[in-house]
C-alpha positions as CSV (number, residue, x, y, z in Angstrom):
1,X,-34.7,-37.0,27.3
2,X,-32.4,-34.4,29.3
3,X,-33.1,-30.7,28.6
4,X,-30.0,-30.5,26.5
5,X,-30.6,-33.5,24.9
6,X,-34.1,-32.6,24.2
7,X,-33.0,-28.9,22.7
8,X,-30.7,-31.0,20.2
9,X,-33.5,-33.1,18.6
10,X,-35.3,-30.4,17.7
11,X,-32.6,-28.6,16.6
12,X,-32.1,-31.4,14.3
13,X,-35.2,-31.5,13.3
14,X,-35.5,-27.9,12.2
15,X,-32.5,-28.5,10.4
16,X,-33.3,-31.7,8.3
17,X,-37.1,-29.9,7.8
18,X,-34.9,-27.0,6.5
19,X,-37.5,-24.4,7.2
20,X,-37.5,-21.4,8.3
21,X,-37.4,-21.9,12.4
22,X,-40.6,-19.8,13.2
23,X,-41.4,-19.5,17.2
24,X,-44.3,-22.0,15.6
25,X,-42.1,-24.3,14.3
26,X,-40.2,-24.5,16.8
27,X,-43.0,-25.1,19.4
28,X,-44.5,-27.5,17.2
29,X,-40.9,-29.9,17.2
30,X,-41.0,-29.6,20.1
31,X,-43.9,-30.9,21.9
32,X,-43.6,-33.6,18.4
33,X,-40.5,-35.1,20.8
34,X,-43.4,-36.8,22.9
35,X,-42.9,-35.1,26.7
36,X,-45.7,-32.9,27.8
37,X,-44.3,-29.6,28.5
38,X,-46.2,-26.1,29.6
39,X,-46.7,-23.4,28.0
40,X,-43.8,-21.6,30.3
41,X,-40.9,-24.6,29.1
42,X,-42.2,-24.2,25.4
43,X,-41.7,-20.7,25.5
44,X,-38.3,-21.0,27.3
45,X,-37.2,-24.0,25.1
46,X,-38.3,-21.5,22.0
47,X,-36.6,-18.8,23.0
48,X,-33.5,-20.6,23.1
49,X,-33.6,-22.2,20.1
50,X,-34.8,-19.3,17.9
51,X,-31.5,-17.2,19.9
52,X,-28.9,-20.2,18.4
53,X,-30.5,-21.4,15.2
54,X,-32.0,-17.3,13.8
55,X,-30.4,-14.9,16.8
56,X,-26.7,-14.7,18.4
57,X,-27.8,-17.3,20.7
58,X,-25.9,-16.6,24.5
59,X,-24.7,-13.1,22.8
60,X,-28.0,-12.0,22.1
61,X,-28.7,-10.2,25.1
62,X,-24.8,-8.1,24.8
63,X,-25.0,-7.5,21.8
64,X,-28.4,-5.9,22.5
65,X,-27.3,-3.2,25.2
66,X,-26.8,-0.1,23.5
67,X,-23.4,0.4,25.4
68,X,-21.9,-2.7,24.0
69,X,-19.4,-2.1,21.1
70,X,-17.1,-5.4,21.2
71,X,-18.0,-9.1,22.2
72,X,-15.5,-11.3,22.2
73,X,-15.6,-15.1,23.1
74,X,-12.5,-16.9,23.5
75,X,-13.7,-19.9,25.3
76,X,-17.2,-21.7,25.7
77,X,-17.0,-19.7,29.4
78,X,-15.1,-17.3,28.5
79,X,-17.1,-14.2,26.8
80,X,-15.6,-10.6,27.3
81,X,-18.0,-7.2,26.2
82,X,-17.0,-3.6,25.9
83,X,-19.2,-1.2,27.1
84,X,-16.9,1.7,26.6
85,X,-14.5,1.2,29.8
86,X,-12.3,-1.1,28.6
87,X,-13.3,-5.4,28.3
88,X,-14.4,-6.5,31.0
89,X,-15.6,-10.6,31.4
90,X,-19.4,-11.4,31.2
91,X,-21.3,-14.9,33.0
92,X,-22.5,-16.0,30.0
93,X,-21.4,-19.2,28.5
94,X,-21.8,-21.6,25.5
95,X,-22.3,-25.5,26.3
96,X,-19.8,-26.5,24.8
97,X,-16.9,-25.3,22.1
98,X,-19.2,-27.3,19.2
99,X,-21.6,-24.4,20.6
100,X,-19.0,-21.8,19.3
101,X,-18.2,-23.4,16.5
102,X,-22.2,-23.6,15.3
103,X,-23.3,-20.2,15.8
104,X,-19.5,-19.2,14.2
105,X,-20.7,-21.0,10.7
106,X,-24.2,-20.0,11.1
107,X,-23.2,-16.7,11.0
108,X,-20.4,-16.5,8.2
109,X,-23.3,-18.5,6.2
110,X,-25.8,-15.8,7.0
111,X,-23.1,-12.9,5.5
112,X,-22.6,-15.4,2.7
113,X,-19.2,-16.4,3.5
114,X,-17.5,-19.9,4.3
115,X,-16.1,-21.5,7.6
116,X,-14.5,-24.8,7.5
117,X,-12.2,-26.6,7.8
118,X,-10.7,-26.1,4.8
119,X,-10.9,-22.4,5.2
120,X,-10.8,-21.7,8.6
121,X,-10.9,-18.2,9.4
122,X,-13.5,-15.4,8.0
123,X,-13.9,-11.7,7.7
124,X,-17.0,-10.4,6.8
125,X,-20.2,-8.2,7.6
126,X,-23.9,-9.4,8.8
127,X,-26.3,-8.0,7.4
128,X,-27.5,-5.7,10.3
129,X,-23.9,-4.3,10.1
130,X,-22.2,-5.9,13.0
131,X,-18.7,-7.3,12.0
132,X,-17.8,-10.5,12.6
133,X,-13.9,-11.8,12.6
134,X,-14.0,-16.1,13.1
135,X,-11.1,-18.7,13.5
136,X,-11.9,-21.9,13.8
137,X,-9.4,-24.8,15.8
138,X,-6.9,-25.8,15.3
139,X,-5.7,-22.3,14.3
140,X,-7.7,-21.0,17.7
141,X,-5.8,-23.1,19.9
142,X,-8.6,-24.9,22.0
143,X,-12.0,-23.4,21.0
144,X,-13.6,-21.3,18.0
145,X,-12.3,-17.3,18.7
146,X,-15.3,-15.1,17.7
147,X,-14.9,-11.5,18.0
148,X,-18.3,-9.6,16.9
149,X,-18.2,-5.7,16.7
150,X,-21.6,-3.2,16.9
151,X,-22.1,-0.4,14.2
152,X,-24.8,1.9,15.9
153,X,-27.1,2.5,13.6
154,X,-26.7,7.0,14.3
155,X,-23.7,8.5,14.3
156,X,-23.4,10.9,17.4
157,X,-23.6,14.6,17.6
158,X,-20.2,16.7,18.6
159,X,-22.0,17.7,21.8
160,X,-22.7,14.0,23.1
161,X,-19.4,13.2,22.1
162,X,-18.1,16.1,24.3
163,X,-20.6,15.5,26.9
164,X,-18.9,11.9,26.6
165,X,-15.2,13.1,26.9
166,X,-13.6,12.5,23.6
167,X,-14.2,16.4,22.5
168,X,-12.4,18.9,24.8
169,X,-14.8,21.9,26.2
170,X,-14.8,24.1,23.2
171,X,-13.8,22.0,21.1
172,X,-17.1,21.7,18.9
173,X,-16.4,24.9,16.8
174,X,-13.1,24.4,16.4
175,X,-14.4,20.8,14.3
176,X,-16.6,22.7,12.6
177,X,-14.2,25.4,10.8
178,X,-11.8,22.2,10.0
179,X,-14.6,20.7,8.0
180,X,-16.2,23.6,6.8
181,X,-12.8,24.9,5.5
182,X,-12.7,21.5,3.7
183,X,-9.5,20.7,4.7
184,X,-8.4,17.7,4.2
185,X,-7.3,15.2,6.5
186,X,-6.8,11.7,8.9
187,X,-8.1,10.7,11.9
188,X,-5.3,8.3,13.2
189,X,-5.4,5.7,16.8
190,X,-5.0,2.5,17.7
191,X,-7.6,0.1,17.3
192,X,-11.0,0.9,19.2
193,X,-9.9,4.3,19.8
194,X,-13.1,5.6,18.3
195,X,-11.6,6.2,15.2
196,X,-14.8,5.4,13.0
197,X,-16.7,7.8,15.6
198,X,-14.9,10.7,15.1
199,X,-15.0,10.9,11.6
200,X,-18.9,9.8,11.6
201,X,-19.2,12.9,13.5
202,X,-17.3,15.2,11.3
203,X,-19.0,13.8,7.9
204,X,-22.5,15.2,9.8
205,X,-20.7,18.6,9.8
206,X,-20.1,18.6,5.8
207,X,-22.7,21.3,4.3
208,X,-26.2,19.6,2.9
209,X,-25.2,20.6,0.0
210,X,-22.0,18.6,-0.5
211,X,-21.9,15.2,-2.0
212,X,-20.0,12.9,0.2
213,X,-18.9,9.3,-1.4
214,X,-17.3,6.8,1.2
215,X,-15.6,3.1,0.3
216,X,-15.0,0.7,2.8
217,X,-13.7,-2.5,3.1
218,X,-16.2,-3.3,5.6
219,X,-19.6,-0.3,5.7
220,X,-19.2,1.1,9.5
221,X,-19.3,5.0,8.9
222,X,-22.9,6.1,9.0
223,X,-22.9,10.1,9.0
224,X,-26.0,11.9,9.8
225,X,-25.8,14.1,6.1
226,X,-28.4,13.7,3.5
227,X,-25.8,13.2,0.6
228,X,-23.9,10.1,1.2
229,X,-23.0,7.2,-1.3
230,X,-21.3,4.3,0.4
231,X,-19.4,2.0,-1.6
232,X,-17.9,-1.4,0.1
233,X,-15.7,-3.7,-0.9
234,X,-16.1,-7.5,-1.8
235,X,-14.3,-10.9,-1.7
236,X,-13.6,-12.9,-3.7
237,X,-16.2,-15.9,-3.8
238,X,-15.2,-19.6,-3.8
239,X,-14.1,-19.8,-7.2
240,X,-11.6,-16.7,-6.4
241,X,-13.6,-14.3,-8.6
242,X,-15.8,-11.2,-8.1
243,X,-12.7,-9.4,-5.7
244,X,-13.3,-6.1,-5.3
245,X,-10.6,-4.0,-3.7
246,X,-10.7,-0.8,-2.0
247,X,-8.1,0.1,-4.3
248,X,-11.0,-0.3,-7.2
249,X,-13.9,1.4,-4.8
250,X,-11.0,4.7,-4.5
251,X,-10.9,4.9,-8.3
252,X,-14.4,4.2,-8.9
253,X,-15.5,6.9,-6.2
254,X,-13.5,9.5,-8.0
255,X,-15.7,9.3,-11.1
256,X,-18.9,9.6,-9.4
257,X,-18.4,13.2,-8.8
258,X,-17.6,13.6,-5.0
259,X,-17.6,17.1,-2.9
260,X,-15.8,14.9,-0.2
261,X,-14.0,11.9,-1.0
262,X,-13.6,9.7,2.2
263,X,-11.5,6.1,2.8
264,X,-13.0,4.6,5.5
265,X,-9.8,3.4,7.1
266,X,-6.7,3.5,4.8
267,X,-4.0,0.5,5.5
268,X,-3.4,-0.9,2.0
269,X,-2.2,0.7,-1.3
270,X,-5.8,2.1,-1.3
271,X,-3.2,4.7,0.3
272,X,-1.3,6.1,-2.9
273,X,-5.0,6.6,-4.9
274,X,-6.1,8.8,-1.9
275,X,-3.1,10.8,-2.1
276,X,-4.1,11.2,-5.9
277,X,-7.2,12.4,-5.3
278,X,-6.1,15.0,-2.8
279,X,-3.9,16.4,-5.0
280,X,-6.3,16.9,-8.1
281,X,-8.6,18.9,-6.4
282,X,-10.7,16.8,-4.0
283,X,-11.4,17.3,-0.6
284,X,-11.1,14.0,1.9
285,X,-10.5,12.6,4.6
286,X,-10.3,9.0,7.0
287,X,-9.0,7.0,9.1
288,X,-5.6,4.7,10.2
289,X,-3.9,3.1,12.2
290,X,-0.9,4.4,14.1
291,X,0.7,4.9,17.7
292,X,0.9,8.6,17.3
293,X,-0.4,11.6,15.4
294,X,4.0,12.1,14.3
295,X,3.6,8.4,13.3
296,X,1.1,9.3,10.2
297,X,3.3,10.2,7.7
298,X,6.3,7.0,8.2
299,X,2.3,4.5,8.5
300,X,1.6,6.2,4.9
301,X,5.3,5.9,3.7
302,X,4.9,1.9,4.7
303,X,1.6,2.3,2.5
304,X,2.8,3.5,-0.3
305,X,6.2,2.0,-0.9
306,X,3.9,-1.4,-0.8
307,X,2.0,0.3,-3.6
308,X,5.0,0.6,-5.6
309,X,5.3,4.8,-4.9
310,X,8.7,5.6,-4.0
311,X,9.8,7.4,-0.8
312,X,9.9,11.1,-2.6
313,X,7.3,10.7,-4.9
314,X,5.0,9.7,-1.4
315,X,6.2,12.8,0.4
316,X,5.7,15.3,-2.4
317,X,2.4,14.4,-2.4
318,X,1.7,13.9,1.0
319,X,2.8,17.1,1.6
320,X,0.5,19.0,-0.7
321,X,-2.2,16.7,-0.6
322,X,-2.8,16.2,3.3
323,X,-2.9,18.9,5.7
324,X,-4.1,17.6,9.4
325,X,-4.3,14.5,11.6
326,X,-6.9,14.3,14.8
327,X,-5.3,11.6,17.3
328,X,-7.2,9.2,19.3
329,X,-6.0,7.7,22.2
330,X,-8.1,5.1,24.7
331,X,-6.4,5.6,28.0
332,X,-6.7,2.6,30.8
333,X,-9.6,3.6,32.4
334,X,-11.4,3.2,28.8
335,X,-11.7,7.0,27.9
336,X,-11.5,7.6,24.8
337,X,-10.5,11.4,23.6
338,X,-9.0,13.8,20.7
339,X,-5.6,13.4,22.6
340,X,-4.1,16.0,19.6
341,X,-4.4,17.9,16.5
342,X,-1.4,18.2,14.3
343,X,-0.3,20.2,11.1
344,X,1.9,19.0,8.0
345,X,5.1,20.5,6.9
346,X,8.2,19.4,5.0
347,X,11.7,19.2,6.9
348,X,14.9,20.8,4.8
349,X,14.9,17.4,3.4
350,X,11.5,17.8,1.5
351,X,10.3,15.0,3.2
352,X,6.6,15.2,5.4
353,X,7.1,15.8,9.6
354,X,4.1,16.7,11.5
355,X,3.8,19.5,13.8
356,X,1.8,19.6,17.0
357,X,-1.0,22.2,17.1
358,X,-3.2,21.4,19.6
359,X,-3.3,19.1,22.1
360,X,-6.3,17.8,24.8
361,X,-6.8,19.7,27.8
362,X,-9.7,19.3,30.2
363,X,-10.6,23.0,30.0
364,X,-10.3,22.6,26.0
365,X,-8.0,22.9,23.1
366,X,-4.4,23.4,24.0
367,X,-2.5,25.6,22.1
368,X,1.1,24.2,20.5
369,X,3.8,25.4,18.3
370,X,1.9,24.8,15.0
371,X,-1.5,26.5,15.8
372,X,-0.7,29.5,13.3
373,X,-0.6,27.3,10.4
374,X,-3.7,25.5,11.2
375,X,-5.6,28.9,11.8
376,X,-4.1,29.4,8.5
377,X,-6.1,26.7,7.3
378,X,-9.5,27.0,9.0
379,X,-9.6,30.9,9.7
380,X,-12.1,32.5,11.4
381,X,-14.5,30.0,11.5
382,X,-12.5,28.2,14.5
383,X,-13.8,31.1,16.9
């Protein structure tokens, strides 16, 4: 029996037994195949099977790398990774397309979700916090596509983000003043620009006597703060019942006495509820996808319209409730940085626009024409 055939036989035996695939059971199943195996062979095969049956298979070494933020599988022999400098190919391979499919389906099952021909895609969070998305063929042409986004167990400090180049030199006092002044703000940027990372860091600057209530589609924020309540949305079960939306969570959060209301990612009708909260005495923040800080009002307008809020009402709530936008970019080298900080103001027609207050520079934030408005919001704390 070939090595691959041996592992397949052991895999089938363990699956039929229904027992937990512990290292001892894996080793016993290997020896039960009737081949004389040395200790090194048993240990090697046991580890390979353990990674496939209860781990992440060939992806395990990549996910164990503390620099890795994303692992993307496009085909059995095309695995990409992001270590903070953009996507790069790896030498990791799967035996075949069936192995990729098996891994995706097992991870979905671990997350309590279904992934099969009847429901060929899944978006879920694994028990360790890793965000997974998978699409099966024939929707995904050629091979199952698997995307894993790693959520690290701790938030970075502002000093660490400064050292990494995300925050410019001397930027910490200004960010700290923004948080301490209870200014309501959004962190904007594209996918992978570091929005969640920055927001987690900023929430760590909130005073220890304040209560932070976080509502997210998938729990990713890990603020270093003593009083955080985290709420996570829930998809419907296989019978179509049990759905809990982000909008539901925002409404519940308002009844939980939040000093800071946080929406992990504003991307749907919950935008209306967040703006309503910001207009009723609550300080809040969140993230939003946008190409530039100047595009944020238009993005929120689109989200508000989808929830039935007309343009005039949306801009009225936006102008009264939200004060600033911190925009992140990621350049071609993979460097993430706070490119600009904008404040909000109304134009002659009553519509909200953003005004640049600060922009990133190698030696610190450079002031723009909206600096006076920002200064009025944060006061002497920025010094």
